[in-house]
MDAnalysis code that builds the backbone (N, CA, C; Angstrom):
import MDAnalysis as mda
import numpy as np

u = mda.Universe.empty(321, n_residues=107, atom_resindex=np.repeat(np.arange(107), 3), trajectory=True)
u.add_TopologyAttr("name", ["N", "CA", "C"] * 107)
u.add_TopologyAttr("resid", np.arange(1, 108))
u.add_TopologyAttr("resname", ["MET", "ASP", "THR", "LYS", "GLN", "ARG", "LYS", "GLU", "GLN", "PHE", "SER", "GLN", "ALA", "PHE", "VAL", "GLN", "ALA", "ILE", "ALA", "ALA", "CYS", "ALA", "GLY", "PHE", "ALA", "TRP", "SER", "LYS", "PRO", "SER", "VAL", "ASP", "GLU", "ASP", "SER", "VAL", "ASP", "MET", "MET", "LEU", "SER", "LYS", "LYS", "GLY", "GLY", "SER", "GLY", "THR", "LEU", "ARG", "SER", "PRO", "ARG", "LEU", "GLU", "LEU", "GLN", "LEU", "LYS", "CYS", "THR", "GLU", "LYS", "GLU", "ALA", "MET", "ILE", "ALA", "SER", "ASP", "GLY", "THR", "PHE", "SER", "TYR", "SER", "ILE", "PRO", "LEU", "LYS", "ASN", "TYR", "ASP", "ASP", "LEU", "ARG", "ASP", "THR", "SER", "LEU", "HIS", "ILE", "PRO", "ARG", "ILE", "LEU", "VAL", "VAL", "VAL", "PHE", "VAL", "PRO", "ALA", "GLN", "GLN", "GLU", "GLU"])
u.atoms.positions = np.array([
    [29.563, -114.832, 204.392],
    [29.186, -115.486, 203.167],
    [28.069, -116.509, 203.504],
    [26.948, -116.457, 202.800],
    [25.889, -117.401, 203.078],
    [26.162, -118.751, 202.399],
    [25.303, -119.732, 202.715],
    [25.513, -121.106, 202.249],
    [25.497, -121.183, 200.730],
    [24.609, -120.429, 200.081],
    [24.539, -120.474, 198.619],
    [25.850, -119.971, 198.001],
    [26.380, -118.896, 198.535],
    [27.624, -118.349, 198.040],
    [28.793, -119.345, 198.292],
    [28.789, -119.995, 199.432],
    [29.841, -120.990, 199.743],
    [29.790, -122.134, 198.717],
    [28.571, -122.620, 198.411],
    [28.449, -123.714, 197.470],
    [28.917, -123.268, 196.073],
    [28.569, -122.037, 195.700],
    [29.016, -121.486, 194.406],
    [30.545, -121.466, 194.337],
    [31.168, -120.941, 195.383],
    [32.619, -120.877, 195.438],
    [33.262, -122.269, 195.409],
    [32.664, -123.200, 196.136],
    [33.189, -124.565, 196.191],
    [33.109, -125.241, 194.808],
    [31.974, -125.097, 194.148],
    [31.822, -125.717, 192.800],
    [32.819, -125.159, 191.820],
    [33.059, -123.854, 191.890],
    [34.028, -123.238, 190.983],
    [35.447, -123.761, 191.294],
    [35.815, -123.825, 192.539],
    [37.128, -124.332, 192.919],
    [37.293, -125.791, 192.547],
    [36.275, -126.593, 192.694],
    [36.312, -128.012, 192.366],
    [36.563, -128.176, 190.867],
    [35.835, -127.458, 190.049],
    [35.996, -127.555, 188.602],
    [37.366, -126.997, 188.173],
    [37.822, -125.941, 188.816],
    [39.126, -125.398, 188.487],
    [40.241, -126.399, 188.778],
    [40.113, -127.145, 189.876],
    [41.113, -128.152, 190.205],
    [41.140, -129.278, 189.192],
    [39.951, -129.738, 188.777],
    [39.871, -130.811, 187.804],
    [40.423, -130.302, 186.455],
    [40.074, -129.068, 186.049],
    [40.556, -128.517, 184.808],
    [42.097, -128.424, 184.841],
    [42.662, -128.006, 185.931],
    [44.114, -127.881, 186.041],
    [44.784, -129.252, 185.880],
    [44.214, -130.295, 186.502],
    [44.770, -131.619, 186.381],
    [44.708, -132.113, 184.929],
    [43.717, -131.695, 184.181],
    [43.558, -132.100, 182.793],
    [44.313, -131.192, 181.815],
    [44.950, -130.138, 182.314],
    [45.702, -129.223, 181.488],
    [44.868, -128.180, 180.776],
    [43.699, -127.889, 181.319],
    [42.817, -126.872, 180.727],
    [42.911, -125.562, 181.515],
    [42.810, -124.464, 180.820],
    [42.718, -123.176, 181.455],
    [41.221, -122.899, 181.678],
    [40.920, -122.036, 182.666],
    [39.542, -121.690, 182.922],
    [39.388, -120.169, 182.895],
    [38.222, -119.718, 182.596],
    [37.907, -118.298, 182.658],
    [36.433, -118.143, 183.023],
    [36.062, -116.936, 183.420],
    [34.678, -116.615, 183.785],
    [34.193, -115.463, 182.932],
    [32.975, -115.552, 182.433],
    [32.430, -114.352, 181.760],
    [32.205, -113.217, 182.748],
    [32.314, -111.985, 182.298],
    [32.156, -110.858, 183.206],
    [30.701, -110.708, 183.656],
    [29.766, -111.205, 182.829],
    [28.341, -111.177, 183.160],
    [27.737, -112.548, 182.816],
    [26.929, -113.084, 183.710],
    [26.261, -114.366, 183.430],
    [24.831, -114.062, 182.955],
    [24.695, -113.844, 181.676],
    [23.365, -113.609, 181.131],
    [22.962, -114.700, 180.126],
    [23.882, -115.671, 179.931],
    [23.677, -116.704, 178.952],
    [23.788, -118.070, 179.542],
    [23.616, -118.178, 180.879],
    [23.694, -119.466, 181.599],
    [25.067, -120.099, 181.509],
    [26.122, -119.292, 181.422],
    [27.503, -119.759, 181.386],
    [28.216, -119.231, 182.612],
    [28.668, -120.116, 183.493],
    [29.375, -119.704, 184.688],
    [30.888, -119.757, 184.528],
    [31.359, -120.652, 183.656],
    [32.812, -120.831, 183.504],
    [33.073, -121.389, 182.108],
    [34.259, -121.084, 181.587],
    [34.659, -121.632, 180.292],
    [35.992, -122.340, 180.461],
    [36.154, -123.430, 179.770],
    [37.387, -124.198, 179.769],
    [37.991, -124.152, 178.359],
    [39.328, -124.099, 178.296],
    [39.970, -124.128, 176.985],
    [41.335, -124.761, 177.124],
    [41.842, -125.267, 176.002],
    [43.141, -125.857, 175.964],
    [43.824, -125.500, 174.641],
    [45.024, -125.067, 174.705],
    [45.755, -124.662, 173.500],
    [46.235, -125.917, 172.768],
    [46.182, -125.823, 171.450],
    [46.743, -126.877, 170.621],
    [45.834, -128.067, 170.431],
    [46.412, -129.247, 170.502],
    [45.675, -130.458, 170.242],
    [45.996, -130.992, 168.870],
    [45.508, -132.129, 168.565],
    [45.746, -132.737, 167.253],
    [44.456, -133.352, 166.776],
    [44.497, -133.877, 165.559],
    [43.316, -134.495, 164.991],
    [42.432, -133.470, 164.309],
    [41.143, -133.703, 164.309],
    [40.235, -132.812, 163.571],
    [39.879, -131.549, 164.341],
    [40.044, -131.538, 165.647],
    [39.752, -130.331, 166.438],
    [41.024, -129.855, 167.142],
    [41.209, -128.534, 167.078],
    [42.333, -127.926, 167.781],
    [41.798, -126.862, 168.730],
    [42.546, -126.626, 169.805],
    [42.180, -125.622, 170.791],
    [40.741, -125.797, 171.239],
    [40.400, -126.918, 171.847],
    [39.039, -127.158, 172.277],
    [38.579, -126.183, 173.372],
    [37.249, -125.921, 173.346],
    [36.625, -125.044, 174.351],
    [35.320, -125.697, 174.778],
    [34.933, -125.374, 176.003],
    [33.698, -125.861, 176.577],
    [33.169, -124.837, 177.512],
    [31.848, -124.618, 177.453],
    [31.204, -123.681, 178.394],
    [30.390, -124.469, 179.393],
    [30.435, -124.022, 180.669],
    [29.811, -124.796, 181.762],
    [28.829, -123.928, 182.498],
    [27.737, -124.559, 182.881],
    [26.871, -123.993, 183.905],
    [27.107, -124.840, 185.132],
    [27.402, -124.225, 186.283],
    [27.714, -124.960, 187.496],
    [26.541, -124.894, 188.469],
    [26.280, -126.020, 189.077],
    [25.328, -126.126, 190.173],
    [25.953, -126.899, 191.302],
    [25.663, -126.521, 192.519],
    [26.170, -127.230, 193.673],
    [24.995, -127.508, 194.593],
    [24.826, -128.752, 194.976],
    [23.658, -129.114, 195.789],
    [24.016, -130.087, 196.885],
    [23.250, -130.025, 197.944],
    [23.426, -130.984, 199.016],
    [22.358, -132.059, 198.988],
    [21.521, -132.049, 197.959],
    [20.509, -133.048, 197.801],
    [21.136, -134.391, 197.429],
    [20.569, -135.465, 197.830],
    [21.051, -136.809, 197.479],
    [20.835, -137.005, 195.965],
    [21.794, -137.571, 195.317],
    [21.677, -137.868, 193.890],
    [20.761, -139.055, 193.700],
    [19.793, -138.922, 192.797],
    [18.909, -139.995, 192.440],
    [19.532, -140.711, 191.243],
    [20.399, -141.632, 191.525],
    [21.154, -142.339, 190.467],
    [20.392, -143.540, 189.992],
    [20.174, -143.649, 188.672],
    [19.439, -144.759, 188.070],
    [20.409, -145.945, 187.924],
    [19.843, -147.073, 187.573],
    [20.661, -148.318, 187.448],
    [21.669, -148.212, 186.310],
    [21.409, -147.339, 185.323],
    [22.366, -147.166, 184.221],
    [23.435, -146.094, 184.515],
    [23.434, -145.601, 185.738],
    [24.450, -144.621, 186.151],
    [24.109, -143.177, 185.894],
    [22.953, -142.887, 185.308],
    [22.532, -141.505, 185.043],
    [21.785, -140.961, 186.256],
    [21.638, -139.652, 186.306],
    [20.842, -138.994, 187.332],
    [20.144, -137.804, 186.717],
    [19.105, -137.326, 187.392],
    [18.415, -136.149, 186.906],
    [18.601, -135.001, 187.921],
    [18.596, -133.783, 187.379],
    [18.718, -132.591, 188.205],
    [17.879, -131.517, 187.560],
    [16.965, -130.953, 188.286],
    [16.052, -129.935, 187.745],
    [16.698, -128.551, 187.748],
    [16.552, -127.858, 186.593],
    [17.003, -126.461, 186.465],
    [15.898, -125.667, 185.817],
    [15.906, -124.364, 185.924],
    [14.857, -123.552, 185.267],
    [14.886, -123.780, 183.756],
    [13.730, -123.668, 183.152],
    [13.591, -123.872, 181.696],
    [14.505, -122.965, 180.895],
    [14.674, -121.709, 181.311],
    [15.547, -120.800, 180.602],
    [16.991, -121.337, 180.523],
    [17.472, -121.841, 181.679],
    [18.833, -122.386, 181.708],
    [18.924, -123.660, 180.856],
    [17.916, -124.490, 180.926],
    [17.892, -125.729, 180.113],
    [17.922, -125.388, 178.654],
    [17.116, -124.446, 178.225],
    [17.078, -124.041, 176.826],
    [18.432, -123.450, 176.384],
    [19.099, -122.648, 177.265],
    [20.394, -122.117, 176.935],
    [21.421, -123.229, 176.764],
    [21.350, -124.295, 177.539],
    [22.298, -125.357, 177.486],
    [22.093, -126.263, 176.249],
    [20.851, -126.491, 175.874],
    [20.575, -127.473, 174.808],
    [20.484, -126.865, 173.406],
    [20.678, -125.583, 173.266],
    [20.643, -124.924, 171.988],
    [21.634, -125.549, 171.049],
    [21.145, -126.059, 169.894],
    [21.994, -126.778, 168.939],
    [22.706, -125.790, 167.980],
    [22.433, -124.509, 168.014],
    [23.098, -123.583, 167.115],
    [24.349, -122.953, 167.745],
    [24.754, -123.411, 168.882],
    [25.910, -122.822, 169.572],
    [27.222, -123.250, 168.885],
    [28.177, -122.372, 168.855],
    [29.464, -122.686, 168.287],
    [30.302, -123.515, 169.281],
    [30.214, -123.153, 170.555],
    [30.954, -123.808, 171.602],
    [29.991, -124.659, 172.433],
    [30.251, -125.950, 172.599],
    [29.300, -126.797, 173.333],
    [29.222, -126.367, 174.803],
    [28.039, -126.683, 175.405],
    [27.784, -126.359, 176.807],
    [27.355, -127.587, 177.546],
    [27.760, -127.662, 178.807],
    [27.296, -128.760, 179.653],
    [26.913, -128.207, 181.016],
    [26.121, -128.972, 181.685],
    [25.746, -128.708, 183.106],
    [26.660, -129.545, 183.994],
    [27.319, -128.908, 184.963],
    [28.135, -129.617, 185.903],
    [27.460, -129.499, 187.268],
    [27.110, -130.642, 187.873],
    [26.492, -130.631, 189.163],
    [27.456, -131.212, 190.174],
    [27.771, -130.439, 191.195],
    [28.679, -130.889, 192.258],
    [27.833, -131.162, 193.496],
    [27.925, -132.404, 193.971],
    [27.181, -132.842, 195.158],
    [28.068, -132.668, 196.403],
    [27.535, -132.029, 197.436],
    [28.285, -131.827, 198.667],
    [27.428, -132.313, 199.823],
    [28.100, -132.638, 200.967],
    [27.380, -133.042, 202.154],
    [26.496, -131.899, 202.704],
    [25.407, -132.266, 203.367],
    [24.548, -131.260, 203.974],
    [25.254, -130.500, 205.095],
    [26.141, -131.172, 205.810],
    [26.884, -130.559, 206.905],
    [28.208, -130.046, 206.355],
    [28.448, -128.726, 206.422],
    [29.666, -128.140, 205.869],
    [30.926, -128.739, 206.452],
    [30.869, -129.198, 207.680],
    [32.073, -129.761, 208.313],
    [32.546, -131.035, 207.589],
    [31.601, -131.748, 206.939],
    [31.941, -132.984, 206.233],
    [32.618, -132.703, 204.946],
])
């Protein structure tokens, strides 16, 4: 398995662990043609929204995060992926999840 594949597997496992702690189920589309790597969902809920869902595009990088004083950071992705994420006509919201890992795999 090459480094890119390892990072992809790690980011998926990381998000799956967080989702499990929050009580969300995860699933993967059979084909990634719409910039969606994983989907999260939760049964039930109360209030105005029930059975929430969220679609994720996952990225894993060993680059240092350029964190601004307000706590935000920037991460460059291809325009096609950006447009797929920011589309306002989507029924299910989408977010970009960036997982930062050390450059040395042993760390």
